[in-house]
N, C-alpha and C positions, 0 to 999 in steps of 0.2 A: 678457490682463489689462490691458496698457498702454492698449489702445483704450478699454476700459470705464472705466479710471481717468481718462483724459482726458475722456471724456464726463461723468463725475460731476463733475470739477473745473469744466468749462465751465458745467454746469447750476447749480452752487452759486455760481459767479461772477456769473451773471445774477441769482440770488436775492439775493446781497449788494448788487447795484446797486439792487434793489427796496427794500432796507431803508434806503437813504441818505435819501430824503425823509421817512421816518417819524419822528415824535417819540418821545421816551422812553416816554410814556404808552401809545401804540399798541404799541410793542415789548413793554412789560411785559405788556399784555393778551394778545398773541400768544404770549409765552413761557408764561404761565399756561395758556392753552388747549392748547398743545403738550404741556406737562407732564401735564395731565389726560388727554389722549389717550394718552400714553405709559403712564400708570398703568393705563388701561383695557386696553391691549394686553398689559401685563405680567400682569394678572389672567387674560386669556384664554389666554396662553401657559402659565401655571402653571410646572411644572418643565421644560417643553420648552426646548431650546436654540434661540436664533434662528439662522436660516440665513444667516450672513454669507458673502459670496463674497470671493475674494482682493482684488478691487479695493475692496470696501467696507472691509475691514480696513486696507488701505493708506491709504485716504483718511482714515478716522477716526484712525489712528495718527499721520499727519502733522499733522492739525488739532489733536489734543488732547494730544500728547506734550509740547509746551512748557509746559502748565499744571501747577502743583504738584498733589500728591496730594490735598490738602484741597479744592482747587477741583474736581478730578475727582469726588470723593465728593459734593459739593454738586450736581453736575449730574444725579444720579440716572440714571446710564446703565444700559442693559440688562445690560452686562457690568461686571466689576469694574475698578478702576483698574489693578491688576496685569496684567490681560489686555490693556488698551490699551497699556501700556508694553512687554509682551512682543511684541505685534504690531509696535510700532515697531522693536524690536531685530531681529526677523526680517526686516522690510522693508529695514532698512539693511544687514543682512548679505547678503541676496540681491542688493541693488543693488551692493554691493562686489564680489561674485562675478561679476556680469554685466560690470562695468566692467573687472575684472582679467583676464577670460578672453580669450585670443587664439586664435581658431580656426585660425590658420595656424601656431601654434607646435607643436613636437614632431614625432614620426613620424606618417605617415598611418595611418589606421585599416586594420586587416587586412581583406581582402576577405571578404565574408560566406560565400562558398563554402568558403574555406580554414578559417574558424572552424568551420563545420559539420563539415568533414572532421576537424579536430583532435578535436572532441567525439565524433565517430563512432569514431575510432581508440581513444580512451580508453574508450568504452563497450564496444566489441567486444573489447578487450584489457585486462582489469582488472589484469594483471600489469605493464603498461607504465607507466613514469613519463614525465615530459616529455622526457627525453633520447631514449629509444627512439622516441617519437612524432616528435621532430624529425628523427631519422635516417631514419624511413620517409618523411617529407615530402621530405627531400633526395633519396632514391632516386626519388621521383616527379617530381623537377625543380622543386620548390617551394622557393624561397629564402626562408628565414625565420630569425630569430634564436632560439636556444633560450629566451631570456628572454621572448620574445613568446608562445611556446607555454605557458610557465609562467604568464604573466599571464592568458591566455585561459582556461586550466583553472581558475585560482584565482577568476576573476570569475564562472564558472559553478558554483562550489561543488564542483568536482572537485579532490581532493587531487593536486597535481602531483608530490609527492615519492614516495619509494620505499615509504612505508608502505602504499600501495595494492597493493603486490605480494603481500600476504598474501591468499590465497584465502579468501573467506568460506564459511561452512557452506552457505548457500543456493546459491552458485556451484558448490560441490563436488557437491551433490545433483543440480543441474540438468545439469551436464556429464557425470556418471557414472551417470545414471539407468539406462541399459541394463545396467550391471554391478552394480546394488545390489539386494539383498534386505533386507527388514526383517522382524523377528519380535517377538512379544510374547505375554504370557500374559493371558488374559481370565478373570475370575472370574464365576461365576454360581451360583445355588442352584436346585435342582430342587424339585418339589412334595413330594418325600419328605424334604426338609430337608437333603439332602446337598450340600455345596459341591463344585463341579466347576471344574477348571482347563482352559482351552482354549488350546492352543498353535497359533498360526497364523503364516504368512509371506506377504508380499506383494511382488511385483516392482514397482519404482518406475516403470519406463517403461511397461510394459503394464498395470499395475494388476491383474494376475492374482493370485488368492488361492488358497492351499492350506492347508487345515486339517490340521495335522500330527497331531492327536490330542486326546483329552480324557480326563481321569482325575481321580479324587478324591484320588490320592496322587502328586503330581508328584515322584517321587524322582529322584535323579541318574541312576540306571540307566534310568529311563523316558525322561527328556529326552535322554540320550545316544543311545538307540535311535531316538528320533524324528528326531534330527539325522542319524543314519546313513541312515535311510530317505529323508530329504530329499535327501541327496547322491546316493544311488543313483537316485532318480527323476529328478533333474536330468541325471545321466549317461545314463540310458536315453532321455531326451527330446533328447539332444544339445545341451543348454544349459549344461552344467557349465562349459565353457571360457569362456563369456561372463560368468559371475558372478565378480566380484572382491572384493565387500565384502558383509558381513552386519552390519546395524545392530541393536543390541539394547540394553536397559537393563542395570542392574547388579543385577538380581534375583538373590537367593541360590539360587533354584531352578535356575539355569544352572550346571552343573558346569564346573570348569576344563578338563576333558578335551575339551569341544566345540571350544575354540579350536584344539587340536591336530588334531582330526578335520577341521575346516574348512581348517586350514592345509595339511594334506596334499593337499587337493583344490585348492589354490591360491586359497583364499578367506580374506581378512583380516577379522577381527572388529573392528568399530568400536563402542566403548561410548559411550553418551550420558552427558552430565553429570548429576549428581544433581538430581532434581526439575526436569528440563528436558524436558518432553514434546514441545516444539516440535522438538527434534532428531530425533524419530521421528514427525514430524507425519503422514506418509502412513499409517503403521500406525495411529496414534491416530485418524485420520479413518475408517479402516475399522472400527475397534472401535466408534466412535460409530454408524456405519451398522448394524453387526450388532446392537447393543443396540436401536436405534430400530425396525428393521425385523423383528427376529426375537425376541430374548430378552425384550423388554418387551411383546410382543404374543402370544406363544404360551405355552401351559401345557405345560411339559416335565416329564414324570412322573419319569424316572430317567435314568441315564447312557446306557442303550441308546437311549431316545427322543431324548436330546440329540444323540447321534451321527447318528441318521437325519435329524434336523432340520438339523444342520450340513452334511451331505452335500447335502441339497436346496438349502440357501441358497448353498452354494459353487457348485453348478451354475447357479443363478439369477444369482448375481453375475458369474460368469465368462462366461456365454453370452447373457445377456439384459439385465442391468441396464446402462443407458447411463451414460457418464461425460463430464463437460464437458471434462476434459483430453484425452480421446480424440476430441473433436468428435462427441459423441453416439454413439460406437460402444461395444460391450461389449469387455472385455479379450480374449476369444477369439472374437469375432464381429464382422466388419467391417460397416460401414454398407452396406445394399443400394442398388442403383441406383434412382433416382427412378421413380415410377410414370408410365405414359403417361396422357394425359387420359382415354382410353377406360376404362382400368383404374380410375381414380379415380371415374368415374361409376357403375361397377358394383362399388363397394367392398363387400366382405364380410369382416367381422372377427369372429373368435371368441376367447373368453377361456379361458385355461388356468389353473386354480388349483393352487397348490403349498401344501403344509402345511395342507390343509383350508381354503383361502381366505385364509390370512395373506398370501401373495404372489400377485399376479396378473400373468400374462403374456398379451400379445395377439398374435395371428398371423392371417395371411390364411386364410380358409376355403378349403379345397381342394375 
């Protein structure tokens, strides 16, 4: 900016020298012509703001700031007199900062690699404040003041105090995904007009879904038996010990006894907050997929037909439907090895329909 400002100043200095031999009559004519050209440009700009650069603002502010407001208004500037005065204040403030800054004063700036390491430690260890981070740096042989760690974290928008030690809900879900099941009730209506309640559970890490049952009358006894069946199935599959949490909402259809049943199996029940579906977001996302891919597209006659459709959809979801979280794998089916070029040239694919064509699956023709 300083180079451009100097160029503008030199240019206008030569322009001022050109004005010296001119008489007042010639100057008045030139002023009127310039004013008319300015009016034409203002009409062309309309409501658009002129593109003043920093050097332009500094030059105009230095040139026009000594004039009184009345004189500035008579000049018919593109900008208002208040804008010119604000430019002058900003220019003087920046000039004062530049003159008062001493680059050699204070402590030297922390090495970039150390700053990155501090931010990495804070990101990978959300329970650490600036003191534990400073201690870890000391163990690594990096000599740094605790206040420096505090300042680096604060400058990057990371809270350096102990308030960060509270584990967020998202962090809990991510770190404990292998140990979390989520469940929910889904309501639907069959063509017979009967309202049906579907109880399903999903594993957070593998995204495997199990439909625990469907009924028109979700009594406490029915729900209790469904939870007992779930516990027995997990035990038979050898996965009961890995499950530590079950997330559900506060629906009145859940009896208080299921917390005791799950507790005896070493599973803790975690209740979501009222009207906070995001706390059970993975289950809510599956419910959305179920409605979009099955319930909203299939004509379900009665409860028996709904059960058969849910079994088909459960098989499709667990063994064939891909998931972005699983890198395009299905919950119970790994991604196969890539095909060889010869196989791709002789590609043969057949389609398998489920539920009368509601769901499509594609496989290699044998």
